[in-house]
C-alpha positions in Angstrom: -13.8 28.0 -21.6 -13.2 24.2 -21.6 -10.6 24.5 -24.3 -8.9 27.3 -22.5 -9.1 25.0 -19.4 -7.5 22.2 -21.1 -4.7 24.3 -22.7 -4.0 25.6 -19.1 -3.9 22.1 -17.9 -1.6 21.1 -20.6 0.9 23.9 -19.5 1.2 22.0 -16.3 2.6 19.1 -18.2 0.6 16.2 -16.3 2.6 13.1 -16.5 1.3 10.7 -19.1 -0.3 8.3 -19.4 -3.2 10.2 -17.8 -6.4 8.4 -16.4 -9.8 10.4 -16.0 -12.4 9.5 -13.4 -15.4 8.8 -15.7 -18.9 8.8 -14.3 -20.7 9.0 -17.6 -22.2 12.4 -16.5 -21.6 15.7 -18.2 -18.7 16.9 -16.3 -16.3 13.8 -16.5 -17.7 13.1 -20.1 -16.4 16.7 -21.1 -13.1 16.1 -19.2 -12.5 12.8 -20.8 -13.0 14.0 -24.5 -11.2 17.1 -24.1 -8.1 15.3 -22.6 -8.5 12.6 -25.3 -8.4 15.3 -27.9 -5.3 17.0 -26.4 -3.4 13.7 -25.8 -4.5 11.1 -28.3 -3.4 7.4 -27.2 -2.4 8.8 -23.8 -5.7 8.9 -21.9 -7.5 6.2 -20.2 -10.8 6.1 -18.3 -11.8 4.6 -14.9 -15.3 4.2 -14.1 -16.4 3.3 -10.4 -19.6 1.5 -10.1 -20.9 2.3 -6.7 -23.9 -0.2 -6.7 -26.0 2.4 -4.7 -28.8 2.8 -7.1 -30.8 1.0 -9.8 -29.4 3.5 -12.6 -25.9 2.6 -11.7 -25.7 -0.2 -14.5 -27.0 2.4 -17.1 -24.2 4.6 -16.0 -21.6 1.8 -16.8 -23.0 1.0 -20.0 -22.8 4.9 -21.1 -19.1 4.8 -20.1 -18.6 1.8 -22.2 -20.3 3.1 -25.2 -18.4 6.4 -25.1 -15.0 4.8 -24.7 -15.6 2.2 -27.4 -16.7 4.8 -29.8 -13.3 6.7 -29.3 -11.0 3.8 -28.7 -10.2 4.9 -25.1 -9.2 2.1 -22.7 -11.7 1.8 -19.8 -11.7 0.0 -16.5 -15.0 -0.6 -14.7 -14.4 -0.9 -10.9 -17.3 -2.3 -8.7 -17.0 -1.2 -5.0 -19.2 -1.6 -1.9 -19.9 2.1 -1.0 -22.2 1.3 1.9 -21.3 3.5 5.1 -20.0 2.0 8.2 -21.6 3.0 11.5 -20.7 6.6 12.2 -19.8 7.3 8.8 -21.8 9.5 6.2 -22.9 8.0 2.9 -21.0 10.7 1.1 -17.8 9.9 3.0 -17.9 6.3 2.4 -18.6 6.6 -1.3 -15.7 9.1 -1.5 -13.4 7.0 0.2 -14.3 3.8 -1.9 -14.0 5.8 -5.0 -10.6 7.2 -4.3 -9.3 3.5 -3.4 -10.8 2.2 -6.6 -9.1 4.8 -8.7 -5.9 4.1 -7.1 -6.2 0.4 -7.7 -7.2 0.8 -11.4 -4.5 3.2 -12.0 -1.7 0.6 -10.8 -3.7 -2.2 -12.5 -3.3 -4.0 -15.7 -4.6 -2.2 -18.9 -5.5 -3.2 -22.6 -6.1 -1.3 -25.5 -9.3 -1.3 -27.8 -7.9 -4.4 -29.5 -7.3 -6.3 -26.1 -3.5 -5.7 -26.3 -1.6 -5.0 -23.0 -0.5 -1.5 -22.4 2.8 -1.5 -21.0 3.0 2.1 -19.6 1.6 2.6 -16.1 -0.8 5.4 -15.4 1.0 8.4 -13.8 -1.6 10.9 -13.3 -5.4 11.2 -12.6 -7.8 14.0 -13.6 -11.1 14.5 -11.8 -14.0 16.7 -13.2 -15.1 19.0 -10.3 -15.8 22.3 -11.7 -16.3 25.8 -10.5 -19.9 25.2 -9.0 -18.7 22.1 -7.2 -15.9 24.3 -5.6 -18.5 26.9 -4.4 -20.7 24.2 -3.0 -17.7 23.0 -0.9 -16.9 26.3 0.2 -20.4 26.9 1.4 -20.6 23.7 3.0 -17.4 24.3 4.9 -18.7 27.7 6.0 -22.0 26.1 7.3 -20.0 23.6 9.5 -17.9 26.4 10.9 -14.7 24.9 9.2 -11.1 26.4 9.7 -8.9 27.7 7.0 -8.1 24.0 5.8 -11.9 23.4 5.2 -12.3 26.7 3.5 -9.4 26.1 1.1 -11.9 23.9 -0.6 -10.8 21.5 -3.3 -7.1 21.7 -4.4 -6.4 21.9 -8.0 -3.3 19.6 -7.8 -1.9 17.2 -5.4 0.0 13.9 -4.9 -1.2 10.7 -3.5 -0.6 7.1 -3.8 2.3 7.8 -6.3 0.2 9.6 -8.8 -0.2 13.3 -9.6 -3.9 14.4 -9.4 -5.6 17.3 -11.1 -8.8 19.2 -11.1 -8.4 21.1 -14.6 -12.1 22.5 -14.4 -12.3 24.3 -11.1 -12.5 27.6 -12.9 -15.1 26.3 -15.4 -18.9 26.6 -14.5 -20.9 23.5 -14.8 -23.1 24.7 -17.5 -20.2 25.6 -19.7 -19.3 22.0 -19.8 -22.8 21.1 -20.8 -22.7 23.8 -23.6 -19.4 22.3 -24.8 -20.8 18.9 -25.0 -24.0 19.9 -26.9 -22.1 21.8 -29.4 -20.5 18.4 -30.2 -23.7 16.6 -30.1 -22.4 14.5 -27.2 -25.0 13.0 -24.7 -24.3 12.0 -21.1 -26.2 10.6 -18.3 -27.8 12.5 -15.3 -27.5 11.1 -11.9 -31.1 11.0 -10.2 -29.5 11.6 -7.0 -28.4 15.1 -8.1 -31.9 16.2 -7.9 -32.6 14.8 -4.4 -33.2 17.8 -2.1 -32.2 15.6 1.0 -28.7 16.3 0.2 -27.4 19.7 1.3 -25.2 20.0 -1.7 -28.1 19.7 -4.1 -30.1 22.4 -2.2 -27.1 24.8 -2.4 -26.9 24.0 -6.3 -30.7 24.5 -6.8 -31.5 27.4 -4.3 -28.3 29.4 -3.4 -26.2 29.3 -6.6 -29.0 31.1 -8.7 -29.4 33.8 -6.0 -25.6 34.2 -5.9 -25.4 34.4 -9.5 -28.0 37.2 -9.6 -26.6 39.1 -6.7 -22.8 38.6 -7.2 -22.3 37.8 -10.9 -18.5 37.1 -10.3 -19.0 34.9 -7.2 -17.3 32.0 -8.6 -14.0 33.8 -9.3 -14.2 35.8 -6.0 -14.9 32.7 -3.8 -12.2 30.8 -5.6 -9.8 33.7 -4.6 -10.9 33.4 -0.9 -10.5 29.7 -1.0 -6.8 30.2 -2.4 -6.0 32.6 0.3 -7.3 29.9 2.9 -5.2 27.4 1.1 -1.9 29.6 1.7 -2.8 30.2 5.2 -3.4 26.3 5.9 0.0 25.7 4.3 1.7 28.0 6.8 -0.3 26.5 9.7 0.9 23.1 8.5 4.5 24.3 8.5 4.2 25.7 12.1 2.6 22.3 13.3 5.3 20.3 11.7 7.9 22.5 13.4 6.1 22.5 16.7 5.6 18.4 16.5 9.3 18.3 16.4 9.6 20.0 19.7 6.7 18.3 21.5 7.7 14.8 20.3 5.8 11.9 19.0 3.7 10.9 20.8 3.6 14.5 22.3 5.0 15.4 25.8 2.3 17.0 27.9 5.0 19.3 29.4 6.2 20.5 25.9 2.6 20.9 24.8 2.0 23.2 27.9 4.7 25.6 26.7 2.5 26.5 23.6 0.0 29.2 23.3 -3.6 28.3 22.6 -3.6 28.7 19.0 -0.3 26.7 18.3 -1.4 24.1 20.9 -4.7 23.5 19.1 -2.8 23.4 15.7 -0.1 21.0 16.8 -3.0 18.6 18.3 -5.0 18.7 15.1 -1.9 17.9 12.9 -1.0 15.0 15.3 -4.3 13.5 15.2 -4.8 13.9 11.5 -1.3 13.0 10.3 -0.7 10.1 12.8 -4.2 8.7 13.4 -6.2 9.9 10.5 -8.6 11.3 12.7 -10.1 15.0 13.2 -11.5 16.4 16.7 -14.6 18.3 17.0 -14.3 21.9 18.4 -15.7 20.8 21.6 -13.3 17.7 21.7 -10.4 19.8 21.1 -11.3 22.5 23.6 -11.8 19.8 26.4 -8.5 18.1 25.5 -6.6 21.6 25.6 -8.3 22.4 29.2 -7.3 19.0 30.4 -3.6 19.5 29.1 -3.4 22.9 30.7 -4.6 21.5 34.3 -2.3 18.3 34.0 0.2 19.3 36.6 0.2 16.2 39.2 1.5 12.9 38.5 -2.1 11.3 39.2 -4.1 13.6 36.8 -6.0 11.2 34.3 -6.9 12.1 30.9 -9.3 10.1 29.1 -11.3 12.0 26.1 -13.2 10.7 23.2 -11.6 12.3 20.2 -12.7 11.4 16.7 -13.1 7.5 16.4 -11.0 6.7 19.5 -9.8 8.1 22.7 -6.9 10.2 24.0 -5.3 9.0 27.3 -2.6 10.2 29.2 0.3 7.5 29.3 2.9 8.8 31.9 4.4 11.9 30.6 2.8 11.6 27.1 -0.4 11.6 25.3 -1.5 8.8 23.1 -4.5 7.9 21.0 -6.2 4.6 20.9 -9.1 3.1 18.7 -10.8 0.9 21.0 
């Protein structure tokens, strides 16, 4: 399955050189080695040192050992992954990781002999696999997510001038470990993956075995549902962009009042996400929509907490402030 996934990935013609986000774990080890075999001399590795646990130094050493043995250029990036107030540890680590990967891709690289590499990284590959995708979908369902959340993780997208890929989204995690064991390749296990305090770990340990037993094809069928949601999310995005052109930026209250509830909610979410990088809760969005509907007098005040800031009425328009 790994080899087939890499062949399919090669069919997408990812721009080279390609960097792989390399943790030292089984999933990213399989991705790095498979890509290095497919594109010799065109693959690099980026290890992000989160500094959140004692074992982190061992992860970095494992990455160094694997890359030195195969002549793969490696960058180690240390980040401060501590979460800010009101931010989950997982979100803080994820944001820090993406920032580090982007910085490393645009940084200076040297080969195994210490000679500068002139070509800049053009694409980045991440090792999330089919089980990760199912866990993401189940987490989204548990939180009452809309179609954008149920779309789970995309296989390909663009960000910060790079092409990003997840080639293993159709490959079960065990298949990656089997592939490595056949090659006699070791990897490190992150101790936090066995911590039951993380919901994702409980899903992996308790729910996935039951799903495997009850619905043997659940990975493929769940992926199909996520793909349908992704298409629906694209349509909603197109509608929101069109409506945003009508209501203006910042949005005019009178124009917002002309929209039905579904399109009003959709354009408000789009405005807050695209312009202010914040997402309202269902309760916040409902309160905001109610206030928009009844805002018919000049003296009507709107002041609602949304995300990390507040939405206020400014004359005929709405605006968002992060106080």
